[in-house]
N, C-alpha and C positions, 0 to 999 in steps of 0.2 A: 212763503215770502219770495217775491220775485226780485231779481237784481239784473241790471244790464250793464255792460261795460264795452268799451271800444276795443276791438281786436286789431283791425287795420283798415285803412281806407274807408272810414266811416261805416264799416260793416259792423253790425251789432248782433250779439247773440245773447239770448236769455237763458239763464240757468235757474232752475228751481231748487231751492234749498229747503229741506224738511227739518224743522226744529222740534225736538221732543223735550219736554221739561225733564230735568234730572232730579234724582232723589236728593233729599237734604243731606249735607255732609254728615259723616258718621258722628262727629263730635257734637253736632246739633241734634241729630235724630235721637241719640241715646244720651242726651245731656242729663247729668245727675239732678235729681229732684232737690229742692231747697233743704229738706230734712236730711238727705244724704250728704249734701255739701256741708251742712252744719256739723254732722257727726264726723265727717272726714277732717274738718278743721280742728275739732276737739282732739281727735286722735293724733293729728300732726303736732298740735301744741304740746301734747304729752311727750312727744319724741324730739322736741326741740331743746337743745342745750344753749341757753342764753349766753353763758360765759364764753363758749367757743363759737357761737353763731353757726351751730352745726345742726343739721336735720337728718335724723336716722330713719330712713324708710325701708330698711332691710326687711324682707319678707312681709311687706305691708299687708298683703292679701290675707294673711293669717293672724292679724292682730285681733285679739279677743273683743275689743271694743267695736270692731267692724263686723266680725262674725256674729256676735250676739244680736246685732241689729240687721242681720241678713243683708249686709252691704258687701258686694263683691268687687273689690278694687283690683283690676288686672291692668297693670301699667302698659301692657302691649296694646290695649285698646286706646284709641285716640281720645275718646271722651274722658277716660280715667286719667290719662296723663295730662290732658288739658285742664281738668278740674284741679289736679294737684298743683300744676304750675300757676293757676289763677290764685290759689290759696297762698302759695309762696310769695307771689307778687304783692298781694295785699297785706299779708301778715308778717312776712319775714323779708323785708326789702333789702336788708344788709346781709343776707345769707352768704356765708363763706364756704361752707362745706355741705355737700349733699351725698348721702349714702343710699344708693339704689341696688345694693348687693343682693343677690339671690332672689330676683323677681322674674326669672325666666324670660328676660328680654331677648328677643331675637331680631328686633329692628328698632331704630331710634327715630322713626318719623315723628312721633308725638313729642319727642324731646328736643326737636329742632327749635321749638319756641322758647327754649331756655335762654337763648341769647337775648331776647327781648324781655322775658319775664323775670329772669334772675341773672342779670349780667355781672353781678358781683361775685358769683361762685368761682373759687380758685381751686377747690379740692372736690373731685368727683370720683365716687367709687362705683364702678360698674362690674366688679368682680363676681364670679360664680353665676354668670348669666349664660345666654345661649347665642351670643353674637358670633357669627361665622366669618365675617369679613371686616377688615379694617375700614372698608369704604363706608360702613355705617357711620363712622366718626365724622365723615365729611358733612353730615347733616347738622353737626354742631360747630363747624368751622367758624371761627370768629370769637368763640368763647376763650377768654384769656386764662386758661387753666395753668396752674403751677404744679399740681399733683394729680395723677390719674392712676386708678387701679383697674386693670383688665384681666388679671390672672384668673384662671378658671373658665375662660371663654374659649370656644373652639378656634377662634381667630389666632390665638397665641401659638398654636401648633402649625400655622401656615408659613412661618418664617424659618429660614435655614439656620439662623444663629441669632444671638442676642443683639448683636450690633445692627443687623438688618432690621430687626423688630423695633429697636429704639429709633432708628432713622425714619422708619415708615410712620411711626406714631407722631414724631416731632414734625412731620410734614403738615399735620393737621393742627398741632398745638406747639408752635415754635418757642413759646415762653415756658415750656414744661421744665420743671426742676427735678421732679421725682416721678418714676414710673414703677408701679408695683412694689413700692417701698424701697427702690434702689435710687440713690441720689445720682443724678446725671451730671456729667461734666459739661460746664457751660463755657462757651467761647468768651474770652475777655474782650470787651468792646471798649475802645478808648474814644471818648467824645472829644474831637479836636476843638470844639467850641468851649469846653470846660477843662482847660489844662490843669486846673488846681486839683483835679481828682488824682493826678499822678504825684506821688511823693518821692522825689529823687533822693537817693542815698548820698548825702553830703557829709563831709568830715565833721561839720558842726552839728549835724543832726543827732539828737540824743540817743536814737535807737540804732545808730550805725554800728557801734561796737557789738551790740547784741546780735545784729544780723551777721556781722563778720564771724563771730564765734559759732553761730548756728551753721553757716555755710562750711566753715573749716571742719567742724565736728561731723557734718554730713559727709564731706569728702573723705575724711579719715575712716569713718565706719564703712562707707561704700567700697573703698579700695582695699580695705582689710579683707572684705568678703570676696571682692573681684579677684584678688591675687591668691586667695586661699586654695584654689583648685576646685572648689565646689561653689559655683555661681548661682545655684538654685536659691540660695538665701536672699538674692536680690529681688525676688518676686515682690516682697513687701515694700520695696522702695518705689514701685511704679503704680500709677493709677490704672484701674481696670482697662481704660480705653487709651492708654498712652501710645505714643508713636516713637520709633527709633529708626535712624538711617545712618549708614556708614559710607564714607567716600575716601578714596586714596588717589594720589597723582601717579597712577601706574598705567603704562601702555604696554599690553602684551606683545606688541610688535617691536618693542625695543630689543636691540641685539643683546645688551648686557642683562644678565639675570638679576632679579630683584628679590629681596627678602620679604617683599610685600605680597608675594604670589598667593599666600593663603588667605589674603583679604580680598582678592580680586573678585571672587564669585559673589560677594555681597556689595561690591562697589556700586553706588547709586549716583554716579555722575551724569546728570541729565543732559550734559553737552555731548556725551558719548553714546548714551542709550537712546536709540531711535524707536525702540519698541515700547509703546505706552503701557502695554499690559505688564511687561517686565518691570517697568518703573514702579508700578503699583505693587507688584509682588515683592519687590525689594524693600518697600517701606513696611517695616514690621509694626503691626498694629495689635494691641492688647498686651498686657503685661506678660502673659504666658508665652506668647510668640516672641516677645523681646528677649526674655530670659533664655528661651531655647536657642536663639541665634547667638546670644552672648556665650553660652556654654560651649559652642563649637568653635569659637575663636581661639587662637593659640593661648596657652597658659602664659601668664605674665608676672613680672615683678616691677612695680612702679617705684620711682624715686620720689617720695613725697617732698623731699627737700628741694626738688627742682620745680615744684608746682608754682605757676603764676596764676593768681585767681583775681577775677574782676567781676564785680556786681554791676551790671549795666542797666537794669531796670527794676524798679520796685513799685508796686501798687499795693492797695489794701488786700488784693486777692492773688497776687502773683509776684514771684521773685525770679529774676533771670540772671544767670551768671555763667562765666566761661572759665575753663581751667586749661592751662598749657603745661606740658611737662614731658618727661621721657620715661620709657620703660624698656625692658628687654624681654625677649621670649626665653622661657626656661626649659622647654622641651621641643622636640620635633627637628625638622631639617634646618630650621633657622634659629636653633638654640643659640643663645647669647647675642643674637642680633639686637641692636639698640634702635628703637624707633622714637620719634617725637609725635606728639598728639595734641590736638585741640578738641575740647569737648564742650558743647554748649548745652546747658540744662535750663529748661523752663519748668518751674515748680510752683506748687500751690501749698498752702498750709495743710498740715496733717495733724492727727492727734498726738499728744505728748510733746508739743513744741518741736516737731520734726517737719521734714519736707517730703512732699510726694511729687515724683517726676511725672509730668504730662507730655513733655517733648524732650527728646534727647538726640543730639546729632554729634557723631564722632568722625573726626578727620585724622587719618594716620599717614605719616610719611617717614622716610628714612632720616635718621638723626644726622646732624652735622658732626664734624670731627670734635668740636668743642663740647657738643652735647653728649658725645660718646664717652667723654672723660669724667662722667659723673662718679663721685666717690662711692655711691651705693653699689656699683657694679664691680668693685674690687672683690675678688674671691675671698670667702671666709676662711681663715686659717683653721686647720684641723686641730681641735683641742688635744693637749697631751694626755697620756694615760694617767699621769699622776694627779691631774686635776678633775677631769670629767671623762665619762665614757666616750669612746670614739663615735662620732655621728656619721650617719650616711650622708651622701651628697644632697639628697632631697631635704634632709633635716637641716643641714647647713644652710641651704638656700632659704628654708622657712625661717630660721633664726635671723638671717641677714635681712630678709624682707620685713619681718616683725619688728626688728630693731629700728629699721628706717622709718616705718610708718608710725611706730609708737613713740619714738624718740628715746627709748631706753637703751642702756648699754647691752652688749651682746650677751653677757652672762645672765643679766636679769631677764632678757627676752627668752633665752633658752630655758630658764627656770619656769617662766610662765607657761611656755609650751609644754614642758615636761609635766608640770603639775596638772595640765589639762589633757594629758595623754596624746599630745601632738595633734589635737583637734584645733586647727587654726582659727576657725570661726568662733568656737567657744572661748578660746584664749583671748581673742580680740574683744569679745563681749565682757569677759571678766576684767580685762585691763581697763576698758572704758568705764565700767561700773566703779572699780576701785579708784581710778583717777578722779572721777566725779566726786567720790566721797572723801578724797584727800588722804587715802590710806597707802599711797605709794611714796616711799621716802625719796628725798631729793637726790641722794647719791645714786639712785637707780637710773637717773637720766644723764644723757650725754651733756658735756659742757658746751654751751653755745659760744662759738668763737667771736 
């Protein structure tokens, strides 16, 4: 074939282009025979669950119905995958779940047609294959998957941690709700065009009292553990991918010393921090990292009676509330220093009618003079020898804290701690259980003024 085109100033140059006929595409050249297609369709019908709209093609090559007819279905071959998708398109048009586990897949070129042939698929199992790179998933971009299984593929070992792995996969499938059997945290998206989706917590709303009790019980249990001295028990209160940040109004250049010095290293005030890397590092991400950071903060004693709690957003999938109050440090250089705090929790429902923290922001400042006069911080009188054994200073503080947070009188609080061998966390759990069951007498509690 000859072709001419103008280069400049009417000058023409001819280029000879040699065209050679190409071979037929692999999927056409090795297209399954009608008898093979029919047998494959019968085999797939046997593996289809009508009630679940699920097709199980796990280890399809070794299916006896195919082996007996000397039909070799290797899904890495374009013609085999093409034939499989054609059958799905014609016979299972509403397919929701497709299992391709253990088929030695090392590339997904043939599966790229699934977007046109089976667009309704929401669950895809590609586990126990030989996919080496997440880039193979790009060939299926556009498929609105909600659940994906990739475990057992070499690509899973190419990520430094679980968080990076999840983020990379969600780049291809942003609607993903579950990866390798693990439920993923989804961002809460509020559609401003449909404000009725948000259910504000109003006094007249019949569920408001239930929410109030849920939040107060959550805070009581949370701070019982927080003040116990062993904050490791707070791991279960946070989502796997939760975030936590801490800020304080403290300037190290101030001449006057501050009792907030121990919080300064974790201070994440973005107006002061110029280093973007440090800002990221100070944002604690994942529940284990959060609890590790909480464990190194000064040991505290919170005054539950000082708490001011406000629920400021409620949706079907999220509950946001803030708590203000005071606490004192019980050990260290700033022992007995009283601080005020504001803490904002963003939570989602968890099992057992409880809450799970997904975002947590803590602001700590020095308390005002009025805030420092909280009754909970009056020293506990040492019991007389005629009534109870002498308690150590640490045990006295435990009794005082337990009394404040449980609402029980000192003697009842002390008994609860003694009965549980001074294990604060266990005593708190026993108290909560007995109170729920109504087994604590009224005289055990302080009179409400």
